[in-house]
N, C-alpha and C positions, 0 to 999 in steps of 0.2 A: 418475301417470306426471311423467319428471322435470320442468323449465325448460326444458330444451336441449333435447330431446323436442318437447317440444310447436311450440318456436320452429321445427324445423325439421322435422317429418312435413311438413308442408304439400311444401315445396319438392322435398321426395323424389318425395311421390306425381310430385308436376312429372315426376320420373327418368325414373318410370317411363312415366308417360300419353303421354307424348314416345317416348321407345323402339316403345308399345304404336302409337299414332297414327304413325310412321313407315315400320314397318315391314307394319300395317294386317293384324296379330294383337290377340283376345282380351288385354284385359289380363286378364294372373293377378295376382289375389292372391296366392296364396299365397307365389308366388316374389321377387314386388314384399315382402310382408312382410318377407320372409325380411332382403330384401335390405335394406332400409331398417331392420332391428335393425342386422342390421355394420354399416351405415353410424354407425348413430349412435354404436356402440360403441367404433367410431373414432376418433371426434371426442374424442371427452372424454378418449380415451387418450393421444391425443400432445395434444393443450393442458394436458393434466398435466403432462407432460412433459414441453412444452415452457414453464411457469411456474417448476419446477420448478428448468429447466437456466437459465431467468435469460434465455430467446432471448424477444428483442423480436415483438413481435404481427406484423411487417410476414414479420419471416422465418419467426414459422410457420406464417402462411398459404404463402409459399412452399414453405417445404419438408414441408407435412401431403403422402405417400404416402396418397392415394385410386386409385392404380393398379386395384387391386381390380375400381373402380368404371367401368374407363374405358368399357363397352362398352354404360354408361348417355347418352340421346344428350344428353342434360344438363348433364351433371355436371363436367365440366373450366369449367361455364356458372357453377353454384353451392356446387362446392369452396371459391374465398378465401372466398364472403360469409357460408358454413357453419360453415364456422374460424375464422374471425375472432368469429363468434358463440361457438362454445365455448372460446374462447378467453379475448374479455372474459366471460361465466360463471365459469369456472375465477377467474380471477383474482379474481373479486369477492366468493368465496367466503373 
């Protein structure tokens, strides 16, 4: 598991757990894993592109396209923090 995956995994599990609690349904681990994988793929891809384009971190955070994860209760709360972490990790590499 890469560093960015480890950093973001706990945040993303909170997204799914928050959704499950809000809807009073059982936590669907296979779905959560698939959505987490998709989100963790989108973050570094967009961060790499932003760094390559010379986009500063604030603009990269503002322009992160997390619309596919908008149905998750905490997605909008965590998207900026997660994108900034991904950006800094890519920038360090």
